[in-house]
C-alpha positions as CSV (number, residue, x, y, z in Angstrom):
1,X,-18.6,-27.7,-24.6
2,X,-22.2,-27.8,-24.7
3,X,-24.9,-28.0,-26.9
4,X,-25.7,-24.4,-27.0
5,X,-22.2,-23.4,-28.2
6,X,-22.8,-25.5,-31.2
7,X,-26.0,-24.3,-32.4
8,X,-25.0,-23.4,-36.0
9,X,-25.4,-19.9,-37.2
10,X,-28.9,-19.9,-38.7
11,X,-30.5,-21.2,-35.4
12,X,-29.2,-18.6,-33.8
13,X,-30.7,-16.0,-36.3
14,X,-34.3,-17.9,-35.7
15,X,-33.4,-17.7,-31.9
16,X,-33.3,-14.1,-32.0
17,X,-35.5,-13.2,-34.7
18,X,-38.2,-15.0,-31.9
19,X,-37.1,-13.0,-29.4
20,X,-37.2,-9.5,-31.5
21,X,-40.8,-11.1,-32.2
22,X,-40.3,-10.7,-35.9
23,X,-41.9,-12.7,-38.3
24,X,-39.8,-14.1,-41.3
25,X,-41.6,-11.7,-44.0
26,X,-40.7,-8.6,-41.7
27,X,-37.2,-9.9,-40.8
28,X,-36.8,-10.3,-44.3
29,X,-38.1,-7.1,-45.3
30,X,-36.1,-5.4,-42.9
31,X,-32.8,-7.2,-44.5
32,X,-33.9,-6.8,-47.7
33,X,-34.2,-10.1,-48.6
34,X,-36.8,-12.7,-49.4
35,X,-38.8,-14.7,-47.2
36,X,-37.6,-17.7,-48.9
37,X,-33.8,-16.5,-48.3
38,X,-34.5,-16.2,-44.3
39,X,-36.1,-19.9,-44.3
40,X,-32.9,-21.1,-45.8
41,X,-30.6,-19.8,-43.8
42,X,-32.5,-20.9,-40.4
43,X,-32.6,-24.2,-41.8
44,X,-29.2,-24.7,-42.3
45,X,-29.5,-24.6,-46.3
46,X,-28.0,-21.4,-46.6
47,X,-24.6,-20.5,-45.7
48,X,-23.6,-16.9,-43.9
49,X,-20.3,-16.8,-45.5
50,X,-20.1,-12.8,-45.8
51,X,-19.2,-10.4,-43.1
52,X,-21.5,-7.5,-43.9
53,X,-24.2,-9.9,-44.0
54,X,-23.9,-11.2,-40.5
55,X,-23.4,-7.2,-39.8
56,X,-26.8,-6.4,-41.5
57,X,-28.9,-9.1,-39.8
58,X,-27.0,-8.3,-36.1
59,X,-28.0,-4.9,-36.7
60,X,-31.5,-6.0,-37.5
61,X,-31.6,-8.3,-34.4
62,X,-30.1,-5.2,-32.4
63,X,-26.9,-7.9,-31.3
64,X,-23.3,-8.1,-31.8
65,X,-22.2,-10.6,-34.6
66,X,-20.0,-12.0,-31.5
67,X,-23.5,-13.0,-30.0
68,X,-24.7,-14.0,-33.5
69,X,-22.1,-16.7,-33.5
70,X,-21.9,-17.3,-29.5
71,X,-18.1,-16.5,-29.5
72,X,-15.6,-13.4,-29.9
73,X,-15.0,-12.7,-33.4
74,X,-11.8,-10.3,-34.2
75,X,-12.9,-8.0,-37.1
76,X,-11.8,-9.3,-40.7
77,X,-9.2,-6.3,-40.6
78,X,-6.8,-6.0,-37.8
79,X,-3.4,-4.6,-38.2
80,X,-2.9,-3.3,-34.7
81,X,-0.6,-6.1,-33.1
82,X,1.3,-6.0,-30.2
83,X,4.5,-7.1,-30.9
84,X,6.4,-9.6,-28.8
85,X,3.4,-11.9,-28.5
86,X,5.7,-14.6,-29.6
87,X,8.2,-14.5,-26.9
88,X,4.9,-14.6,-24.8
89,X,4.0,-17.7,-26.1
90,X,7.7,-19.7,-25.7
91,X,7.7,-18.4,-22.2
92,X,4.3,-20.2,-21.6
93,X,5.6,-22.9,-24.1
94,X,8.9,-23.8,-22.2
95,X,9.4,-26.7,-19.8
96,X,13.2,-26.0,-19.1
97,X,12.5,-25.5,-15.3
98,X,9.9,-28.6,-14.9
99,X,12.7,-30.9,-16.2
100,X,15.3,-29.5,-14.6
101,X,16.9,-28.2,-17.6
102,X,19.5,-25.0,-17.1
103,X,17.4,-21.8,-18.0
104,X,19.1,-18.3,-18.8
105,X,21.6,-17.2,-17.1
106,X,21.1,-14.3,-14.7
107,X,20.4,-14.0,-10.8
108,X,17.5,-15.7,-9.6
109,X,14.8,-13.3,-7.8
110,X,13.6,-14.0,-4.8
111,X,9.7,-14.4,-4.0
112,X,9.6,-11.3,-2.5
113,X,11.0,-9.3,-5.3
114,X,9.4,-11.2,-7.8
115,X,5.7,-10.3,-6.3
116,X,6.9,-7.1,-6.2
117,X,7.6,-7.0,-9.9
118,X,4.8,-9.0,-10.7
119,X,2.9,-6.0,-9.1
120,X,4.4,-3.7,-10.9
121,X,3.3,-5.7,-13.9
122,X,-0.3,-5.2,-12.7
123,X,-0.3,-2.0,-12.7
124,X,1.0,-1.4,-16.2
125,X,-1.8,-3.8,-17.2
126,X,-4.5,-1.7,-15.5
127,X,-3.0,1.2,-17.0
128,X,-3.9,-0.5,-20.1
129,X,-0.2,0.1,-21.5
130,X,-0.1,-3.3,-23.7
131,X,3.0,-3.1,-25.1
132,X,5.5,-2.3,-22.4
133,X,3.4,-5.3,-20.5
134,X,3.9,-7.7,-23.3
135,X,7.7,-7.4,-23.1
136,X,7.9,-7.5,-19.2
137,X,6.0,-11.0,-19.0
138,X,8.3,-13.4,-20.6
139,X,10.8,-12.8,-18.3
140,X,8.2,-12.3,-15.2
141,X,6.7,-15.9,-16.4
142,X,10.1,-17.5,-16.5
143,X,11.2,-15.7,-13.3
144,X,8.3,-17.1,-11.8
145,X,8.3,-20.7,-12.3
146,X,12.4,-20.7,-11.5
147,X,11.2,-19.5,-8.0
148,X,8.3,-21.8,-7.6
149,X,10.7,-24.5,-8.7
150,X,12.9,-23.8,-6.0
151,X,10.6,-23.1,-3.3
152,X,6.9,-24.7,-4.3
153,X,5.4,-23.2,-1.2
154,X,6.6,-19.4,-1.4
155,X,7.0,-19.1,-5.0
156,X,3.1,-20.8,-5.6
157,X,1.2,-17.5,-5.3
158,X,3.2,-15.2,-7.6
159,X,3.5,-17.9,-10.3
160,X,-0.4,-18.1,-10.5
161,X,-0.3,-14.2,-10.2
162,X,1.8,-13.9,-13.2
163,X,0.1,-16.2,-14.9
164,X,-3.6,-14.4,-14.3
165,X,-1.8,-11.6,-15.6
166,X,-0.7,-13.1,-18.5
167,X,-4.4,-14.7,-19.3
168,X,-5.9,-11.4,-19.0
169,X,-3.5,-9.7,-21.3
170,X,-4.1,-12.3,-23.8
171,X,-7.8,-12.3,-23.5
172,X,-7.8,-8.3,-24.4
173,X,-5.6,-9.1,-27.4
174,X,-7.8,-11.9,-28.9
175,X,-5.0,-14.5,-28.3
176,X,-8.0,-17.3,-26.8
177,X,-5.9,-20.2,-27.2
178,X,-2.6,-18.7,-25.5
179,X,-4.8,-16.9,-22.9
180,X,-6.4,-20.9,-22.4
181,X,-3.1,-21.9,-21.7
182,X,-2.2,-19.5,-19.3
183,X,-5.1,-19.5,-17.4
184,X,-5.2,-23.8,-17.2
185,X,-1.1,-23.4,-15.9
186,X,-2.4,-20.8,-13.5
187,X,-5.1,-23.4,-12.4
188,X,-2.6,-26.6,-12.2
189,X,-0.6,-24.1,-10.0
190,X,-3.4,-23.5,-7.6
191,X,-5.0,-26.7,-7.3
192,X,-5.4,-27.5,-3.4
193,X,-5.7,-23.5,-2.4
194,X,-9.6,-22.8,-2.3
195,X,-8.6,-18.7,-2.9
196,X,-6.0,-19.4,-5.4
197,X,-8.4,-21.7,-7.6
198,X,-10.9,-18.6,-7.1
199,X,-8.5,-16.0,-8.4
200,X,-7.8,-18.1,-11.5
201,X,-11.3,-18.8,-12.2
202,X,-11.7,-15.1,-13.2
203,X,-9.8,-15.4,-15.7
204,X,-10.7,-18.4,-16.6
205,X,-14.7,-17.2,-16.8
206,X,-12.9,-14.7,-19.1
207,X,-11.7,-17.2,-21.7
208,X,-14.3,-19.2,-21.7
209,X,-16.8,-17.0,-22.2
210,X,-14.6,-15.1,-25.1
211,X,-14.3,-18.5,-26.5
212,X,-18.2,-19.6,-27.1
213,X,-18.2,-21.6,-24.0
214,X,-20.8,-19.5,-22.0
215,X,-22.3,-22.5,-20.3
216,X,-19.1,-24.1,-18.9
217,X,-18.2,-20.2,-17.7
218,X,-21.1,-19.9,-16.1
219,X,-20.7,-23.0,-14.3
220,X,-17.1,-22.9,-13.8
221,X,-18.0,-19.7,-11.9
222,X,-20.3,-20.3,-9.6
223,X,-18.5,-23.5,-8.5
224,X,-15.7,-21.5,-7.3
225,X,-17.8,-18.8,-6.0
226,X,-20.0,-20.4,-3.6
227,X,-16.8,-22.9,-2.8
228,X,-15.6,-19.3,-1.1
229,X,-18.4,-17.7,-0.4
230,X,-18.9,-16.7,3.6
231,X,-21.3,-17.9,5.4
232,X,-22.4,-14.5,6.9
233,X,-22.4,-11.8,4.4
234,X,-22.5,-8.8,7.2
235,X,-19.3,-10.3,8.7
236,X,-17.1,-11.5,6.0
237,X,-13.8,-9.4,5.0
238,X,-14.2,-7.0,2.4
239,X,-11.1,-9.4,0.2
240,X,-13.0,-12.5,0.5
241,X,-16.5,-10.6,-0.7
242,X,-14.8,-9.0,-3.8
243,X,-13.6,-11.9,-5.0
244,X,-16.9,-14.0,-4.7
245,X,-18.9,-11.2,-6.0
246,X,-16.5,-11.2,-8.8
247,X,-17.1,-14.4,-9.9
248,X,-20.7,-14.3,-9.5
249,X,-20.7,-10.9,-12.1
250,X,-18.4,-13.5,-14.2
251,X,-21.0,-16.1,-14.1
252,X,-24.1,-13.4,-14.7
253,X,-21.6,-12.6,-18.1
254,X,-21.8,-16.0,-19.1
255,X,-25.7,-16.1,-18.9
256,X,-26.2,-13.0,-20.7
257,X,-23.8,-14.4,-23.5
258,X,-26.3,-17.3,-23.3
259,X,-29.7,-15.7,-23.4
260,X,-30.6,-16.2,-19.7
261,X,-32.1,-13.0,-18.5
262,X,-33.7,-14.6,-15.8
263,X,-30.4,-15.7,-14.4
264,X,-28.3,-12.8,-15.5
265,X,-30.4,-10.5,-13.6
266,X,-30.4,-13.1,-10.2
267,X,-27.0,-13.5,-10.0
268,X,-26.3,-9.5,-11.0
269,X,-28.6,-8.9,-7.9
270,X,-26.6,-11.3,-5.9
271,X,-23.1,-9.6,-6.9
272,X,-24.8,-6.3,-5.7
273,X,-26.0,-7.2,-2.5
274,X,-21.9,-8.2,-1.9
275,X,-20.5,-5.2,-3.7
276,X,-22.8,-2.5,-1.3
277,X,-20.9,-4.2,1.6
278,X,-17.4,-3.8,0.0
279,X,-17.8,-0.4,-1.2
280,X,-16.1,1.1,-4.4
281,X,-12.3,2.6,-4.6
282,X,-10.6,-1.1,-3.6
283,X,-8.9,-3.8,-5.9
284,X,-8.9,-6.9,-3.9
285,X,-7.5,-9.3,-5.3
286,X,-7.2,-7.3,-8.5
287,X,-11.0,-7.5,-9.1
288,X,-11.9,-3.7,-8.6
289,X,-15.1,-4.7,-7.3
290,X,-17.4,-2.8,-5.8
291,X,-21.3,-1.6,-6.8
292,X,-19.9,0.6,-10.1
293,X,-18.5,-2.4,-11.2
294,X,-21.3,-4.4,-11.1
295,X,-23.4,-1.5,-12.3
296,X,-20.7,-1.7,-15.6
297,X,-21.2,-5.7,-16.0
298,X,-25.0,-4.9,-16.3
299,X,-24.4,-2.5,-19.2
300,X,-22.3,-5.5,-20.6
301,X,-24.9,-7.9,-20.1
302,X,-27.9,-5.9,-21.6
303,X,-25.8,-5.7,-24.5
304,X,-25.4,-9.3,-24.8
305,X,-29.0,-9.8,-24.0
306,X,-30.0,-8.0,-27.5
307,X,-31.1,-4.7,-24.9
308,X,-29.3,-1.7,-26.1
309,X,-31.5,0.7,-25.0
310,X,-31.1,-0.9,-21.1
311,X,-27.7,-0.7,-21.7
312,X,-27.4,2.7,-22.7
313,X,-29.2,3.5,-19.5
314,X,-27.4,2.0,-17.3
315,X,-23.9,3.7,-18.7
316,X,-25.0,7.3,-18.3
317,X,-26.4,6.9,-14.8
318,X,-23.4,4.6,-13.7
319,X,-20.7,6.7,-15.2
320,X,-21.9,10.2,-13.2
321,X,-21.0,8.5,-9.8
322,X,-17.8,8.8,-8.0
323,X,-16.8,5.2,-7.7
324,X,-16.7,5.6,-11.9
325,X,-13.4,7.8,-11.3
326,X,-12.0,5.5,-8.9
327,X,-11.9,2.3,-11.0
328,X,-8.8,1.3,-13.2
329,X,-8.0,3.3,-16.8
330,X,-8.4,-0.3,-18.4
331,X,-11.7,-1.2,-16.8
332,X,-13.2,2.5,-17.4
333,X,-11.9,2.1,-21.3
334,X,-13.0,-1.3,-21.7
335,X,-16.6,0.0,-20.5
336,X,-16.3,2.9,-22.9
337,X,-16.1,0.3,-25.8
338,X,-19.4,-1.5,-24.2
339,X,-21.2,2.0,-24.4
340,X,-20.1,2.8,-27.9
341,X,-21.6,-0.3,-29.3
342,X,-25.0,0.1,-26.9
343,X,-25.4,3.8,-28.9
344,X,-24.5,2.2,-32.0
345,X,-27.5,-0.2,-31.3
346,X,-29.9,2.4,-30.7
347,X,-29.0,4.5,-33.6
348,X,-26.9,7.4,-31.5
349,X,-23.5,7.5,-33.7
350,X,-23.0,10.6,-32.2
351,X,-22.8,9.7,-28.7
352,X,-21.2,6.5,-29.8
353,X,-18.2,8.7,-31.0
354,X,-17.8,10.7,-27.6
355,X,-17.4,7.2,-25.7
356,X,-15.1,6.1,-28.6
357,X,-12.7,9.2,-28.2
358,X,-13.3,9.3,-24.3
359,X,-11.9,5.5,-24.3
360,X,-9.3,6.7,-26.1
361,X,-7.9,9.4,-24.5
362,X,-8.3,7.2,-21.2
363,X,-6.7,4.5,-22.1
364,X,-5.2,4.5,-25.8
365,X,-4.1,1.0,-26.3
366,X,-7.3,-0.6,-25.3
367,X,-8.5,1.2,-28.3
368,X,-5.3,0.6,-30.5
369,X,-4.7,-3.1,-29.8
370,X,-8.2,-4.8,-29.0
371,X,-9.8,-6.3,-31.8
372,X,-13.0,-5.7,-30.4
373,X,-12.5,-2.0,-30.4
374,X,-10.7,-1.5,-33.6
375,X,-14.7,-3.0,-34.7
376,X,-16.4,-0.7,-33.1
377,X,-13.9,2.3,-34.2
378,X,-14.8,0.5,-37.8
379,X,-18.6,1.2,-37.2
380,X,-18.8,4.6,-36.1
381,X,-15.8,5.5,-38.5
382,X,-18.0,4.6,-41.5
383,X,-21.5,6.8,-40.2
384,X,-21.4,9.3,-42.7
385,X,-22.3,11.8,-39.7
386,X,-19.1,10.7,-37.7
387,X,-16.5,13.6,-36.4
388,X,-13.7,14.1,-37.8
389,X,-11.9,13.2,-34.8
390,X,-12.7,9.8,-35.1
391,X,-11.9,9.5,-38.8
392,X,-8.7,10.8,-38.2
393,X,-8.3,8.2,-35.5
394,X,-9.3,5.5,-37.7
395,X,-6.9,6.5,-40.6
396,X,-4.0,6.8,-37.7
397,X,-4.7,3.0,-36.7
398,X,-5.1,1.8,-40.8
399,X,-8.8,0.9,-39.8
400,X,-10.6,0.5,-42.5
């Protein structure tokens, strides 16, 4: 972990206050606090141990609480949990195949058959059907481990894909330690194959960023991207460009999380150049990479950099394009949650509610089971002008 991720919360408050060009007195007035209180917070003399206070500070600074803390923080009250995560943990924690202990009885699947099963599971993920996928994964992981043990060459790719998928789901569900284990297992299996390593680095970058290790996420993603970068973009295969471009996007998002706006812009522009050659409507290496995907990443990056106004502009411009409808439901719903956050930060709770309801229509489980989504729903539902549909959704999901 690098030094920036270890900064105390008070130092982060001072940093973002400076970026917003607010004096301690003006900042204190907007919070309803004294200048002395702000000074003590920034020097670390006074601790911030109340969620409500952190949210108030983040609101004045126009950033998410997760940015203020340097990590993704689940909301204080999260009751929407997917059953079966414990079984996924058991599947990832078992070493039966590795040590040669007999596994559960049953006919072992061929590598080709298992590859089809994993492909179906990826489709389930992209439709954001998280409870069914959670039920599928333990058996898939164990089966993939068995296939790889029997035939390391034929079974390597399918085991990597099973681990990648597991990591993707666990990041969504806020199970970061377990997601890291899945990504680490995938990386160990992929080592020696530059393309497989690059595919795994997509999920590893997500885990690192969500865990507050932004600089590590950026350097890791860029190293993998440039390792497979084609010498001539014009003649490069679309699959190769998609993977390389997705890694550059991951690096850009990590730079944004670290507050580096210049590097963020450079990397997103670099990714956009690759995306223009790929086009929209493709899903090479399960990346859904294309021009629309890059511009949606601009929304997330602008949010992390504290520029919600720019995030709203990019959102409204991008979702009007044809390529928006070609993205997987999971991708669209996740973006709509970012849009809801952006609208909240610019003081537009009405459009925040509309974005949130659109996310729920697109992929209900994205809203019901993601901690980040439930946090947004809580904020929108507490607005005195929240539409009845939002209040009803919050009540149905027991979000307070």
